[in-house]
C-alpha positions as semicolon CSV with decimal commas, in nm:
position;residue;x (nm);y (nm);z (nm)
1;M;0,000;0,000;0,000
2;A;0,124;0,347;-0,087
3;I;0,211;0,551;0,221
4;K;0,092;0,906;0,285
5;V;0,240;1,135;0,548
6;C;0,009;1,403;0,688
7;K;0,131;1,718;0,855
8;F;-0,129;1,929;1,037
9;G;-0,052;2,297;1,101
10;G;-0,136;2,512;1,401
11;T;-0,489;2,603;1,288
12;S;-0,561;2,229;1,253
13;M;-0,454;2,178;1,615
14;A;-0,612;2,493;1,760
15;D;-0,868;2,321;1,985
16;G;-1,008;1,979;2,066
17;N;-1,286;1,992;1,809
18;V;-1,045;2,079;1,527
19;M;-0,810;1,802;1,641
20;L;-1,099;1,557;1,614
21;R;-1,162;1,687;1,262
22;A;-0,796;1,623;1,176
23;A;-0,815;1,275;1,326
24;K;-1,120;1,199;1,112
25;I;-0,924;1,300;0,801
26;V;-0,646;1,058;0,896
27;E;-0,890;0,776;0,965
28;S;-1,073;0,829;0,634
29;D;-0,775;0,696;0,436
30;S;-0,583;0,389;0,556
31;S;-0,276;0,496;0,360
32;R;-0,237;0,799;0,592
33;R;-0,005;0,617;0,828
34;Y;0,227;0,883;0,968
35;V;0,106;1,209;1,121
36;V;0,317;1,514;1,208
37;V;0,162;1,795;1,410
38;S;0,230;2,158;1,499
39;A;0,154;2,330;1,828
40;P;-0,199;2,467;1,871
41;G;-0,241;2,794;1,682
42;K;-0,489;3,076;1,715
43;R;-0,854;2,987;1,772
44;F;-0,983;3,335;1,688
45;G;-0,860;3,686;1,613
46;G;-0,661;3,821;1,904
47;D;-0,582;3,474;2,040
48;V;-0,220;3,379;2,118
49;K;-0,042;3,082;1,963
50;V;0,083;2,825;2,212
51;T;0,438;2,859;2,076
52;D;0,431;3,231;2,151
53;L;0,323;3,155;2,508
54;L;0,608;2,907;2,539
55;Y;0,860;3,166;2,423
56;Q;0,715;3,404;2,683
57;L;0,761;3,127;2,941
58;S;1,127;3,095;2,848
59;D;1,175;3,473;2,864
60;A;1,021;3,481;3,212
61;F;1,261;3,209;3,330
62;E;1,566;3,382;3,181
63;N;1,463;3,710;3,346
64;G;1,408;3,541;3,682
65;D;1,043;3,650;3,691
66;N;0,884;3,360;3,878
67;A;0,542;3,521;3,901
68;L;0,525;3,576;3,525
69;F;0,659;3,225;3,466
70;D;0,379;3,070;3,670
71;K;0,115;3,300;3,519
72;T;0,224;3,212;3,164
73;F;0,240;2,841;3,238
74;E;-0,112;2,859;3,377
75;K;-0,233;2,992;3,039
76;I;-0,057;2,706;2,861
77;S;-0,204;2,452;3,103
78;V;-0,556;2,585;3,062
79;R;-0,521;2,564;2,685
80;F;-0,422;2,197;2,684
81;L;-0,662;2,093;2,959
82;N;-0,945;2,259;2,764
83;I;-0,843;2,058;2,456
84;Q;-0,860;1,742;2,667
85;T;-1,207;1,840;2,789
86;E;-1,328;1,913;2,435
87;I;-1,206;1,575;2,316
88;G;-1,398;1,416;2,600
89;K;-1,155;1,178;2,768
90;D;-0,855;1,176;2,996
91;L;-0,546;1,198;2,776
92;G;-0,294;1,230;3,057
93;M;-0,244;1,600;3,001
94;Q;-0,199;1,697;3,366
95;A;0,093;1,459;3,417
96;A;0,252;1,571;3,089
97;L;0,212;1,937;3,184
98;D;0,364;1,876;3,527
99;E;0,670;1,724;3,356
100;V;0,706;2,022;3,121
101;Y;0,676;2,265;3,414
102;A;0,946;2,084;3,610
103;Q;1,188;2,069;3,316
104;A;1,132;2,432;3,215
105;K;1,170;2,548;3,576
106;N;1,493;2,350;3,597
107;G;1,646;2,541;3,306
108;A;1,588;2,296;3,019
109;G;1,634;2,586;2,776
110;R;1,456;2,805;2,527
111;D;1,433;2,546;2,250
112;Y;1,297;2,287;2,494
113;C;1,025;2,528;2,603
114;A;0,937;2,625;2,244
115;S;0,909;2,262;2,137
116;R;0,659;2,154;2,402
117;G;0,356;2,276;2,208
118;E;0,425;2,020;1,936
119;Y;0,520;1,758;2,192
120;L;0,192;1,788;2,385
121;A;-0,020;1,817;2,069
122;A;0,138;1,497;1,933
123;K;0,071;1,319;2,261
124;I;-0,295;1,416;2,231
125;M;-0,324;1,316;1,865
126;A;-0,157;0,980;1,931
127;A;-0,407;0,910;2,208
128;V;-0,702;1,014;1,992
129;L;-0,591;0,796;1,701
130;N;-0,473;0,519;1,935
131;I;-0,140;0,484;1,754
132;P;0,220;0,515;1,882
133;F;0,383;0,846;1,968
134;V;0,740;0,875;1,837
135;D;0,946;1,169;1,962
136;A;1,127;1,368;1,693
137;T;1,446;1,354;1,902
138;E;1,472;0,985;1,809
139;F;1,576;1,067;1,453
140;V;1,597;1,441;1,369
141;R;1,960;1,555;1,408
142;F;2,129;1,894;1,380
143;T;2,491;1,977;1,299
144;P;2,711;2,183;1,533
145;E;2,623;2,483;1,312
146;G;2,254;2,427;1,381
147;T;2,155;2,304;1,035
148;L;1,977;1,979;0,958
149;D;2,221;1,686;0,958
150;N;2,187;1,464;0,649
151;Q;2,216;1,152;0,864
152;T;1,863;1,239;0,980
153;F;1,712;1,065;0,677
154;D;1,886;0,731;0,737
155;I;1,805;0,741;1,108
156;A;1,441;0,828;1,031
157;A;1,414;0,533;0,792
158;K;1,551;0,297;1,057
159;V;1,342;0,430;1,347
160;L;1,013;0,464;1,160
161;S;1,045;0,119;1,002
162;R;0,962;-0,017;1,348
163;Y;0,618;0,145;1,337
164;S;0,341;0,075;1,088
165;R;0,175;0,396;1,207
166;A;0,293;0,684;1,424
167;V;0,233;1,042;1,539
168;I;0,542;1,264;1,550
169;P;0,577;1,620;1,686
170;G;0,712;1,868;1,433
171;F;0,945;2,167;1,468
172;Y;1,229;2,011;1,666
173;G;1,490;1,740;1,697
174;L;1,814;1,669;1,879
175;G;2,096;1,922;1,868
176;F;2,465;1,833;1,845
177;D;2,490;1,897;2,221
178;G;2,227;1,632;2,295
179;K;1,961;1,887;2,385
180;V;1,631;1,967;2,214
181;K;1,678;2,203;1,920
182;T;1,410;2,370;1,708
183;F;1,390;2,469;1,344
184;S;1,300;2,827;1,253
185;R;0,933;2,921;1,296
186;G;0,711;2,717;1,068
187;G;0,967;2,437;1,073
188;G;0,702;2,174;1,137
189;D;0,665;2,162;0,758
190;I;1,030;2,051;0,739
191;S;0,960;1,781;0,998
192;G;0,676;1,647;0,785
193;A;0,904;1,637;0,481
194;I;1,170;1,452;0,681
195;V;0,919;1,186;0,782
196;A;0,795;1,157;0,422
197;R;1,153;1,106;0,304
198;G;1,226;0,860;0,586
199;V;0,936;0,630;0,497
200;M;0,963;0,704;0,121
201;A;0,600;0,814;0,110
202;A;0,404;0,828;-0,213
203;L;0,262;1,166;-0,104
204;Y;0,329;1,428;0,162
205;E;0,003;1,603;0,258
206;N;0,033;1,938;0,431
207;W;-0,299;2,023;0,597
208;T;-0,362;2,389;0,672
209;D;-0,651;2,640;0,663
210;V;-0,640;2,725;0,291
211;S;-0,742;2,514;-0,007
212;G;-0,407;2,518;-0,180
213;F;-0,175;2,780;-0,317
214;Y;-0,304;3,109;-0,458
215;A;-0,139;3,323;-0,723
216;C;-0,096;3,595;-0,459
217;D;-0,199;3,684;-0,106
218;P;-0,583;3,694;-0,085
219;R;-0,550;3,971;0,174
220;I;-0,409;4,191;-0,105
221;V;-0,608;4,077;-0,409
222;H;-0,968;3,963;-0,365
223;S;-1,025;3,599;-0,469
224;P;-0,696;3,540;-0,651
225;K;-0,662;3,241;-0,881
226;S;-0,581;2,909;-0,715
227;M;-0,303;2,703;-0,868
228;P;-0,367;2,327;-0,911
229;E;0,003;2,251;-0,955
230;L;0,346;2,407;-0,895
231;S;0,701;2,284;-0,934
232;Y;0,935;2,251;-0,637
233;Q;1,133;2,547;-0,773
234;E;0,829;2,770;-0,806
235;L;0,707;2,690;-0,457
236;R;1,053;2,745;-0,311
237;E;1,080;3,090;-0,468
238;L;0,733;3,199;-0,364
239;S;0,738;3,061;-0,010
240;Y;1,077;3,217;0,056
241;M;0,939;3,553;-0,056
242;G;0,647;3,548;0,182
243;A;0,386;3,305;0,050
244;N;0,338;3,138;0,388
245;V;0,153;2,824;0,284
246;L;0,463;2,606;0,325
247;H;0,805;2,665;0,483
248;S;1,056;2,727;0,203
249;E;1,302;2,466;0,337
250;A;1,039;2,189;0,343
251;I;1,109;2,129;-0,025
252;F;1,458;1,987;0,019
253;P;1,393;1,653;0,196
254;V;1,127;1,544;-0,055
255;R;1,269;1,696;-0,373
256;S;1,565;1,461;-0,400
257;A;1,331;1,164;-0,358
258;G;1,072;1,301;-0,599
259;I;0,794;1,285;-0,340
260;P;0,505;1,517;-0,434
261;I;0,347;1,751;-0,180
262;R;-0,023;1,828;-0,163
263;I;-0,148;2,141;0,014
264;C;-0,489;2,059;0,168
265;N;-0,756;2,236;0,372
266;T;-0,848;2,073;0,703
267;F;-1,177;2,264;0,701
268;S;-1,264;2,168;0,341
269;P;-1,097;1,828;0,295
270;E;-1,293;1,762;-0,025
271;D;-1,113;2,047;-0,207
272;A;-0,851;1,937;-0,460
273;G;-0,576;2,156;-0,315
274;T;-0,243;2,222;-0,485
275;Y;0,018;1,963;-0,582
276;I;0,388;2,049;-0,562
277;V;0,581;1,827;-0,803
278;K;0,931;1,785;-0,948
279;T;0,837;1,904;-1,295
280;S;0,510;2,084;-1,348
281;T;0,291;1,951;-1,627
282;R;0,105;2,280;-1,641
283;D;0,089;2,413;-1,997
284;V;0,266;2,748;-2,031
285;R;-0,038;2,867;-2,221
286;D;-0,229;2,835;-1,895
287;G;-0,028;3,127;-1,761
288;V;0,311;3,288;-1,802
289;V;0,327;3,367;-1,431
290;T;0,260;3,117;-1,153
291;G;0,244;3,356;-0,862
292;I;0,351;3,681;-0,699
293;A;0,477;3,717;-0,342
294;G;0,637;3,992;-0,142
295;K;0,825;4,062;0,181
296;K;0,879;4,397;0,348
297;D;1,152;4,554;0,561
298;F;1,481;4,519;0,377
299;T;1,775;4,757;0,349
300;V;1,982;4,800;0,032
301;I;2,347;4,890;0,088
302;S;2,493;5,018;-0,241
303;L;2,861;5,068;-0,315
304;E;3,015;5,251;-0,612
305;K;3,381;5,244;-0,711
306;S;3,554;5,312;-1,042
307;M;3,720;5,001;-1,191
308;M;3,554;4,781;-0,928
309;N;3,541;4,498;-1,182
310;S;3,921;4,484;-1,207
311;E;3,985;4,487;-0,831
312;V;4,048;4,126;-0,734
313;G;3,869;4,026;-0,414
314;F;3,643;4,332;-0,391
315;V;3,320;4,135;-0,342
316;Q;3,492;3,892;-0,108
317;K;3,607;4,178;0,117
318;V;3,256;4,326;0,129
319;L;3,099;3,991;0,212
320;A;3,363;3,932;0,480
321;V;3,233;4,241;0,662
322;I;2,877;4,114;0,689
323;G;3,001;3,759;0,754
324;K;3,194;3,888;1,054
325;H;2,862;4,007;1,201
326;G;2,678;3,683;1,118
327;I;2,467;3,858;0,855
328;S;2,332;3,686;0,545
329;F;2,215;3,872;0,235
330;E;1,907;3,814;0,022
331;H;2,030;3,940;-0,316
332;L;2,346;4,082;-0,468
333;P;2,266;4,291;-0,778
334;S;2,582;4,428;-0,940
335;G;2,722;4,627;-1,234
336;I;3,071;4,701;-1,360
337;D;3,136;4,969;-1,101
338;T;2,851;4,906;-0,859
339;M;2,719;4,640;-0,625
340;S;2,431;4,627;-0,382
341;L;2,355;4,406;-0,087
342;V;1,992;4,345;0,006
343;I;1,970;4,260;0,377
344;D;1,679;4,192;0,611
345;N;1,632;4,482;0,854
346;E;1,635;4,233;1,144
347;H;2,011;4,190;1,095
348;L;2,086;4,562;1,105
349;K;1,928;4,683;1,429
350;N;2,090;4,854;1,729
351;G;2,363;5,033;1,537
352;V;2,477;4,733;1,332
353;L;2,401;4,910;1,001
354;E;2,623;5,206;1,088
355;T;2,903;4,972;1,202
356;V;2,882;4,764;0,884
357;I;2,899;5,074;0,662
358;E;3,208;5,203;0,842
359;E;3,381;4,866;0,814
360;M;3,299;4,847;0,442
361;K;3,455;5,190;0,391
362;Q;3,771;5,069;0,560
363;A;3,774;4,737;0,374
364;V;3,726;4,853;0,012
365;S;3,741;5,237;0,010
366;P;3,436;5,289;-0,214
367;D;3,387;5,616;-0,400
368;K;3,036;5,624;-0,262
369;I;2,828;5,412;-0,023
370;Y;2,465;5,476;0,054
371;T;2,157;5,295;0,181
372;H;1,791;5,273;0,093
373;E;1,593;5,148;0,392
374;N;1,245;4,998;0,434
375;I;1,236;4,827;0,097
376;A;0,987;4,557;-0,003
377;L;1,094;4,277;-0,238
378;I;0,829;4,141;-0,476
379;A;0,898;3,823;-0,671
380;T;0,709;3,735;-0,988
381;V;0,761;3,365;-1,048
382;G;0,683;3,120;-1,327
383;H;0,848;2,869;-1,559
384;G;0,656;3,025;-1,847
385;M;0,836;3,357;-1,815
386;A;1,151;3,236;-1,991
387;K;0,951;3,118;-2,293
388;N;0,746;3,432;-2,350
389;V;0,887;3,742;-2,515
390;G;0,788;4,065;-2,347
391;T;0,717;3,938;-1,997
392;S;0,945;4,198;-1,836
393;A;0,799;4,472;-2,055
394;R;0,447;4,383;-1,942
395;L;0,551;4,376;-1,577
396;F;0,724;4,715;-1,577
397;K;0,453;4,876;-1,788
398;A;0,195;4,761;-1,530
399;L;0,400;4,910;-1,246
400;S;0,446;5,235;-1,433
401;E;0,074;5,268;-1,496
402;A;0,009;5,198;-1,128
403;G;0,252;5,472;-1,027
404;V;0,488;5,232;-0,849
405;N;0,851;5,345;-0,847
406;V;1,098;5,058;-0,887
407;I;1,415;5,106;-0,680
408;M;1,590;4,780;-0,765
409;I;1,561;4,500;-1,022
410;D;1,707;4,149;-0,990
411;Q;1,636;3,861;-1,228
412;G;1,744;3,506;-1,154
413;S;1,978;3,335;-1,401
414;S;1,720;3,060;-1,454
415;E;1,467;3,325;-1,565
416;L;1,224;3,167;-1,320
417;N;1,169;3,496;-1,139
418;I;1,188;3,872;-1,163
419;I;1,238;4,051;-0,832
420;V;1,174;4,420;-0,788
421;G;1,245;4,637;-0,488
422;V;0,997;4,911;-0,400
423;D;0,922;5,123;-0,096
424;N;0,740;4,932;0,178
425;E;0,433;5,150;0,130
426;D;0,410;5,044;-0,238
427;C;0,427;4,669;-0,169
428;N;0,056;4,589;-0,198
429;A;0,006;4,818;-0,497
430;C;0,297;4,650;-0,671
431;I;0,157;4,299;-0,613
432;S;-0,191;4,406;-0,726
433;A;-0,059;4,568;-1,044
434;I;0,141;4,260;-1,144
435;Y;-0,147;4,025;-1,064
436;N;-0,394;4,230;-1,268
437;E;-0,156;4,234;-1,565
438;F;-0,100;3,860;-1,580
439;F;-0,421;3,711;-1,438
440;N;-0,706;3,949;-1,526
């Protein structure tokens, strides 16, 4: 029998009734044998995600605020005990919560605290489905640098082969130091992909609160077109640029094995959803562009220097400056005598930007160095773009007519995407203009 791995996101774990809905989805198809879950998400507008509460718990411990620690843990306890009540049977939550309290109070660490939402949710789902719970620390491994260790896949295959069915918590694994370590936020999607790779699943289903992938954010464009199919590359580009349906790094474990992903809606399980595949079979005539996505709050650091192109090691020296501060860059547009670094604002707070600029001046003595802050990056993505003459002309004509000023342009060598930088305040107008040009 073909194996399916199901990963349920935070909205699918938000309360006991939704968990029962997710369990029903699993039980409706006997090939859904492995289940990966996130921590409970928001139940309503203004609610707080369990993971956010757990980070607050860790902060309270680190600050020595015992009263706030206990108050925050009480909120977490109430949340999980309410889920147990809604499900309608004793799932051992009080004992599990007591264990988490003791470990967190004993200094188990920030990643341990953050991971307990998934841990407890998986315990509940395993009890509801009456199938084994397998802790992610049994097979997910991280390198000393904090990245996913490739031995994870072999260990996962060995561990999971002992279980015909299992529920696994997402978002974390075992660090090189033997302690619990988490992925970046949204990393439960990566966990699901690891399990799918470990058991060589026929399909990795990612259950969320939307019926697949849309051509752009429905909060920006009303009722955008849904996409029945995307390639791994297209999804990677769009998710990295802010299309938050799937974590951008979740592609890697399944891509090498050719395992397709299906984005599904827990609240409308009958919807077809979107398939993410190795090579899209979508006809280019169905659309030049697959989707548009954008992220705000970047800074562009631009350097100008005559004869830059003939100065050996110029780029290396510039990158060494940001590397010294542990800063990564998003894009590196360049010309003969110019280069620009696009960096997330998060890396440049508390005087870091000013320090970096001074160190760049010392390192390469540019003729001019200047910044443009609060930039939004908008990516227009699609395999059809490389095969259609005039795609760029259409895009920039649409932006001109919409009165959107383009500050930066960067096109990937594969011609899979065109990225433009605009002021933060023009982000939504930019996305709307591009969508209207290619989809309306």
